[in-house]
OpenMM code with the backbone's topology and positions (N, CA, C; nanometers):
from openmm import Vec3, app, unit

residues = "VAL MET TYR LYS ALA ILE ALA VAL GLY PHE LEU PHE PHE THR ILE ALA THR ILE LEU GLY ALA LEU TRP ALA ALA LYS ALA TRP GLY ARG TYR TRP SER TRP ASP PRO LYS GLU THR TRP ALA PHE ILE VAL TRP LEU ASN TYR ALA VAL TRP LEU HIS LEU ARG LEU VAL ALA GLY TRP ARG GLY LYS ILE LEU ALA TRP TRP ALA VAL ILE GLY LEU PHE VAL THR ALA PHE ALA PHE ILE GLY VAL ASN MET PHE LEU SER GLY LEU HIS SER TYR GLY THR LEU".split()
positions = [
    Vec3(9.2540, -6.7259, -4.5672),
    Vec3(9.3448, -6.6133, -4.5776),
    Vec3(9.3051, -6.5261, -4.6967),
    Vec3(9.2716, -6.5893, -4.8093),
    Vec3(9.2348, -6.5139, -4.9290),
    Vec3(9.1089, -6.4306, -4.9028),
    Vec3(9.0101, -6.4896, -4.8368),
    Vec3(8.8872, -6.4165, -4.8072),
    Vec3(8.9153, -6.2948, -4.7201),
    Vec3(8.9953, -6.3119, -4.6156),
    Vec3(9.0265, -6.2000, -4.5264),
    Vec3(9.1037, -6.0910, -4.6000),
    Vec3(9.1986, -6.1297, -4.6826),
    Vec3(9.2773, -6.0315, -4.7573),
    Vec3(9.1885, -5.9527, -4.8535),
    Vec3(9.0994, -6.0213, -4.9229),
    Vec3(9.0109, -5.9531, -5.0175),
    Vec3(8.9112, -5.8653, -4.9427),
    Vec3(8.8586, -5.9124, -4.8316),
    Vec3(8.7619, -5.8332, -4.7545),
    Vec3(8.8254, -5.7060, -4.7007),
    Vec3(8.9439, -5.7159, -4.6447),
    Vec3(9.0126, -5.5974, -4.5915),
    Vec3(9.0531, -5.5042, -4.7054),
    Vec3(9.1082, -5.5596, -4.8129),
    Vec3(9.1448, -5.4779, -4.9282),
    Vec3(9.0246, -5.4081, -4.9891),
    Vec3(8.9128, -5.4774, -4.9972),
    Vec3(8.7903, -5.4196, -5.0521),
    Vec3(8.7434, -5.3029, -4.9654),
    Vec3(8.7493, -5.3200, -4.8348),
    Vec3(8.7099, -5.2128, -4.7435),
    Vec3(8.7963, -5.0889, -4.7653),
    Vec3(8.9277, -5.1068, -4.7670),
    Vec3(9.0171, -4.9930, -4.7856),
    Vec3(9.0034, -4.9318, -4.9247),
    Vec3(8.9834, -5.0138, -5.0268),
    Vec3(8.9668, -4.9624, -5.1628),
    Vec3(8.8369, -4.8832, -5.1740),
    Vec3(8.7319, -4.9283, -5.1062),
    Vec3(8.6048, -4.8560, -5.1050),
    Vec3(8.6220, -4.7195, -5.0398),
    Vec3(8.6886, -4.7173, -4.9248),
    Vec3(8.7133, -4.5909, -4.8549),
    Vec3(8.7969, -4.4974, -4.9421),
    Vec3(8.9010, -4.5512, -5.0039),
    Vec3(8.9873, -4.4694, -5.0897),
    Vec3(8.9104, -4.4127, -5.2089),
    Vec3(8.8218, -4.4906, -5.2671),
    Vec3(8.7430, -4.4444, -5.3806),
    Vec3(8.6475, -4.3332, -5.3394),
    Vec3(8.5846, -4.3489, -5.2253),
    Vec3(8.4932, -4.2452, -5.1746),
    Vec3(8.5701, -4.1167, -5.1449),
    Vec3(8.6837, -4.1301, -5.0763),
    Vec3(8.7642, -4.0116, -5.0463),
    Vec3(8.8168, -3.9460, -5.1738),
    Vec3(8.8543, -4.0255, -5.2731),
    Vec3(8.8979, -3.9710, -5.4010),
    Vec3(8.7865, -3.8955, -5.4717),
    Vec3(8.6655, -3.9476, -5.4646),
    Vec3(8.5512, -3.8791, -5.5251),
    Vec3(8.5234, -3.7473, -5.4545),
    Vec3(8.5326, -3.7465, -5.3222),
    Vec3(8.5125, -3.6222, -5.2474),
    Vec3(8.6203, -3.5199, -5.2821),
    Vec3(8.7446, -3.5664, -5.2942),
    Vec3(8.8534, -3.4770, -5.3328),
    Vec3(8.8302, -3.4228, -5.4737),
    Vec3(8.7877, -3.5085, -5.5656),
    Vec3(8.7626, -3.4658, -5.7034),
    Vec3(8.6512, -3.3620, -5.7085),
    Vec3(8.5479, -3.3799, -5.6269),
    Vec3(8.4393, -3.2821, -5.6239),
    Vec3(8.4901, -3.1469, -5.5766),
    Vec3(8.5791, -3.1492, -5.4799),
    Vec3(8.6364, -3.0238, -5.4286),
    Vec3(8.7318, -2.9611, -5.5312),
    Vec3(8.8148, -3.0429, -5.5956),
    Vec3(8.9165, -2.9924, -5.6875),
    Vec3(8.8603, -2.9563, -5.8251),
    Vec3(8.7727, -3.0409, -5.8797),
    Vec3(8.7269, -3.0236, -6.0170),
    Vec3(8.5774, -2.9949, -6.0300),
    Vec3(8.5055, -3.0022, -5.9196),
    Vec3(8.3629, -2.9719, -5.9236),
    Vec3(8.2736, -3.0879, -5.9630),
    Vec3(8.3295, -3.2068, -5.9734),
    Vec3(8.2480, -3.3261, -6.0033),
    Vec3(8.3120, -3.4480, -5.9372),
    Vec3(8.2277, -3.5431, -5.9001),
    Vec3(8.2739, -3.6616, -5.8284),
    Vec3(8.3393, -3.7645, -5.9193),
    Vec3(8.2883, -3.7749, -6.0398),
    Vec3(8.3302, -3.8843, -6.1283),
    Vec3(8.3278, -3.8352, -6.2711),
    Vec3(8.4297, -3.8697, -6.3497),
    Vec3(8.4327, -3.8221, -6.4885),
    Vec3(8.4452, -3.9351, -6.5901),
    Vec3(8.4412, -4.0599, -6.5488),
    Vec3(8.4544, -4.1762, -6.6357),
    Vec3(8.5842, -4.1735, -6.7159),
    Vec3(8.6872, -4.1193, -6.6552),
    Vec3(8.8228, -4.1266, -6.7073),
    Vec3(8.8650, -4.2745, -6.7088),
    Vec3(8.9549, -4.3181, -6.7980),
    Vec3(8.9950, -4.4589, -6.7992),
    Vec3(9.0433, -4.5106, -6.6629),
    Vec3(9.1178, -4.4294, -6.5893),
    Vec3(9.1663, -4.4728, -6.4578),
    Vec3(9.0493, -4.4919, -6.3610),
    Vec3(8.9561, -4.4010, -6.3628),
    Vec3(8.8384, -4.4120, -6.2764),
    Vec3(8.7520, -4.5308, -6.3171),
    Vec3(8.7368, -4.5497, -6.4460),
    Vec3(8.6562, -4.6619, -6.4944),
    Vec3(8.7176, -4.7948, -6.4531),
    Vec3(8.8502, -4.8075, -6.4673),
    Vec3(8.9153, -4.9318, -6.4277),
    Vec3(8.9167, -4.9498, -6.2765),
    Vec3(8.9203, -4.8411, -6.2015),
    Vec3(8.9074, -4.8517, -6.0558),
    Vec3(8.7697, -4.9068, -6.0211),
    Vec3(8.6670, -4.8633, -6.0938),
    Vec3(8.5324, -4.9160, -6.0724),
    Vec3(8.5249, -5.0640, -6.1097),
    Vec3(8.5919, -5.1028, -6.2174),
    Vec3(8.5935, -5.2436, -6.2582),
    Vec3(8.6590, -5.3292, -6.1503),
    Vec3(8.7693, -5.2808, -6.0927),
    Vec3(8.8359, -5.3538, -5.9837),
    Vec3(8.7408, -5.3661, -5.8651),
    Vec3(8.6787, -5.2562, -5.8266),
    Vec3(8.5863, -5.2578, -5.7130),
    Vec3(8.4708, -5.3539, -5.7395),
    Vec3(8.4139, -5.3481, -5.8593),
    Vec3(8.3019, -5.4347, -5.8946),
    Vec3(8.3432, -5.5819, -5.8953),
    Vec3(8.4625, -5.6115, -5.9445),
    Vec3(8.5121, -5.7484, -5.9466),
    Vec3(8.5135, -5.8082, -5.8066),
    Vec3(8.5714, -5.7342, -5.7123),
    Vec3(8.5813, -5.7869, -5.5768),
    Vec3(8.4486, -5.7801, -5.5027),
    Vec3(8.3601, -5.6867, -5.5388),
    Vec3(8.2260, -5.6845, -5.4801),
    Vec3(8.1493, -5.8104, -5.5200),
    Vec3(8.1593, -5.8478, -5.6467),
    Vec3(8.0938, -5.9711, -5.6932),
    Vec3(8.1580, -6.0921, -5.6270),
    Vec3(8.2909, -6.0934, -5.6139),
    Vec3(8.3620, -6.2044, -5.5491),
    Vec3(8.3118, -6.2223, -5.4064),
    Vec3(8.3041, -6.1128, -5.3314),
    Vec3(8.2571, -6.1208, -5.1929),
    Vec3(8.1104, -6.1626, -5.1866),
    Vec3(8.0304, -6.1136, -5.2786),
    Vec3(7.8898, -6.1532, -5.2824),
    Vec3(7.8746, -6.3036, -5.3056),
    Vec3(7.9492, -6.3539, -5.4031),
    Vec3(7.9408, -6.4976, -5.4315),
    Vec3(7.9896, -6.5806, -5.3139),
    Vec3(8.0892, -6.5329, -5.2441),
    Vec3(8.1437, -6.6059, -5.1288),
    Vec3(8.0473, -6.6030, -5.0115),
    Vec3(7.9904, -6.4850, -4.9830),
    Vec3(7.9081, -6.4692, -4.8637),
    Vec3(7.7619, -6.5064, -4.8849),
    Vec3(7.7045, -6.4692, -4.9971),
    Vec3(7.5618, -6.4904, -5.0191),
    Vec3(7.5343, -6.6223, -5.0912),
    Vec3(7.6083, -6.6476, -5.1983),
    Vec3(7.5837, -6.7689, -5.2763),
    Vec3(7.6557, -6.8902, -5.2193),
    Vec3(7.7531, -6.8677, -5.1304),
    Vec3(7.8221, -6.9787, -5.0674),
    Vec3(7.9269, -7.0462, -5.1534),
    Vec3(7.9745, -6.9788, -5.2560),
    Vec3(8.0781, -7.0378, -5.3412),
    Vec3(8.2065, -7.0543, -5.2628),
    Vec3(8.2775, -7.1612, -5.2909),
    Vec3(8.4064, -7.1885, -5.2280),
    Vec3(8.4963, -7.2581, -5.3299),
    Vec3(8.6225, -7.2711, -5.2973),
    Vec3(8.7112, -7.3564, -5.3739),
    Vec3(8.7813, -7.2924, -5.4906),
    Vec3(8.8096, -7.3781, -5.5890),
    Vec3(8.8957, -7.3403, -5.7008),
    Vec3(8.8416, -7.2248, -5.7834),
    Vec3(8.7106, -7.2209, -5.8038),
    Vec3(8.6576, -7.1154, -5.8908),
    Vec3(8.6832, -6.9775, -5.8310),
    Vec3(8.6665, -6.9627, -5.7000),
    Vec3(8.6954, -6.8333, -5.6384),
    Vec3(8.8448, -6.8067, -5.6307),
    Vec3(8.9236, -6.9112, -5.6175),
    Vec3(9.0690, -6.8931, -5.6173),
    Vec3(9.1151, -6.8405, -5.7535),
    Vec3(9.0653, -6.8997, -5.8613),
    Vec3(9.1012, -6.8522, -5.9943),
    Vec3(9.0467, -6.7123, -6.0198),
    Vec3(8.9257, -6.6858, -5.9699),
    Vec3(8.8669, -6.5527, -5.9835),
    Vec3(8.9567, -6.4496, -5.9160),
    Vec3(9.0103, -6.4830, -5.7988),
    Vec3(9.0996, -6.3922, -5.7267),
    Vec3(9.2298, -6.3693, -5.8038),
    Vec3(9.2824, -6.4730, -5.8665),
    Vec3(9.4041, -6.4585, -5.9467),
    Vec3(9.3773, -6.3666, -6.0662),
    Vec3(9.2663, -6.3867, -6.1346),
    Vec3(9.2291, -6.3000, -6.2458),
    Vec3(9.2068, -6.1577, -6.1952),
    Vec3(9.1452, -6.1449, -6.0771),
    Vec3(9.1252, -6.0137, -6.0167),
    Vec3(9.2556, -5.9424, -5.9871),
    Vec3(9.3579, -6.0178, -5.9523),
    Vec3(9.4900, -5.9586, -5.9301),
    Vec3(9.5440, -5.8974, -6.0595),
    Vec3(9.5266, -5.9673, -6.1706),
    Vec3(9.5706, -5.9131, -6.2995),
    Vec3(9.4872, -5.7916, -6.3401),
    Vec3(9.3576, -5.7945, -6.3130),
    Vec3(9.2719, -5.6790, -6.3409),
    Vec3(9.3187, -5.5592, -6.2581),
    Vec3(9.3499, -5.5836, -6.1315),
    Vec3(9.3986, -5.4774, -6.0434),
    Vec3(9.5332, -5.4240, -6.0913),
    Vec3(9.6234, -5.5112, -6.1308),
    Vec3(9.7534, -5.4688, -6.1809),
    Vec3(9.7381, -5.3841, -6.3072),
    Vec3(9.6472, -5.4237, -6.3956),
    Vec3(9.6239, -5.3433, -6.5159),
    Vec3(9.5684, -5.2066, -6.4793),
    Vec3(9.4766, -5.2022, -6.3816),
    Vec3(9.4180, -5.0746, -6.3413),
    Vec3(9.5225, -4.9794, -6.2850),
    Vec3(9.6188, -5.0320, -6.2117),
    Vec3(9.7183, -4.9466, -6.1492),
    Vec3(9.8389, -4.9178, -6.2380),
    Vec3(9.8721, -5.0093, -6.3281),
    Vec3(9.9916, -4.9912, -6.4109),
    Vec3(9.9558, -4.9807, -6.5592),
    Vec3(9.8792, -5.0745, -6.6086),
    Vec3(9.8495, -5.0822, -6.7510),
    Vec3(9.7716, -4.9651, -6.8066),
    Vec3(9.6800, -4.9117, -6.7277),
    Vec3(9.6009, -4.7982, -6.7761),
    Vec3(9.6929, -4.6806, -6.8080),
    Vec3(9.7907, -4.6553, -6.7228),
    Vec3(9.8842, -4.5457, -6.7486),
    Vec3(9.9711, -4.5731, -6.8709),
    Vec3(9.9998, -4.6993, -6.8981),
    Vec3(10.0861, -4.7333, -7.0107),
    Vec3(10.0123, -4.7326, -7.1441),
    Vec3(9.8867, -4.7775, -7.1445),
    Vec3(9.8171, -4.8012, -7.2702),
    Vec3(9.6997, -4.7081, -7.2986),
    Vec3(9.6493, -4.6387, -7.1997),
    Vec3(9.5335, -4.5517, -7.2174),
    Vec3(9.5705, -4.4096, -7.1762),
    Vec3(9.4985, -4.3132, -7.2270),
    Vec3(9.5246, -4.1752, -7.1877),
    Vec3(9.3974, -4.1138, -7.1313),
    Vec3(9.4161, -4.0191, -7.0433),
    Vec3(9.3025, -3.9524, -6.9826),
    Vec3(9.3487, -3.8541, -6.8780),
    Vec3(9.2568, -3.8130, -6.7949),
    Vec3(9.2835, -3.7141, -6.6914),
    Vec3(9.3911, -3.7597, -6.5941),
    Vec3(9.4008, -3.8892, -6.5683),
    Vec3(9.4965, -3.9437, -6.4732),
    Vec3(9.6255, -3.9909, -6.5374),
    Vec3(9.6489, -3.9589, -6.6621),
    Vec3(9.7722, -3.9982, -6.7294),
    Vec3(9.8769, -3.8879, -6.7078),
    Vec3(9.9880, -3.9247, -6.6496),
    Vec3(10.0905, -3.8267, -6.6141),
    Vec3(10.2186, -3.8405, -6.6958),
    Vec3(10.2221, -3.9307, -6.7865),
    Vec3(10.3418, -3.9492, -6.8680),
    Vec3(10.3326, -4.0783, -6.9442),
    Vec3(10.4311, -4.1046, -7.0247),
    Vec3(10.4346, -4.2270, -7.1032),
    Vec3(10.5633, -4.3016, -7.0763),
    Vec3(10.5630, -4.4281, -7.1035),
    Vec3(10.6832, -4.5101, -7.0880),
    Vec3(10.7520, -4.5272, -7.2210),
] * unit.nanometer
topology = app.Topology()
chain = topology.addChain("A")
for resn in residues:
    res = topology.addResidue(resn, chain)
    for name in ("N", "CA", "C"):
        topology.addAtom(name, app.Element.getBySymbol(name[0]), res)
């Protein structure tokens, strides 16, 4: 179940990132600006890309990938919530 959830989520997150880059190019004239929100979105994407690689290519299974997924959940939560609370940049719309 965890593998399927991560694979489907990774697919949708990849599509969303590509569409966001295309929108940014249209709106601001550049695809990527290394804003904290964009950087953390890349970190989330990279985390799950490595997770899927280790699962599919290296054949890793079990507790280590389960813990990696739990840590990845916290990384994802920070990217979506924590970046807005603790970092400032182009995607910061207010403070708490």
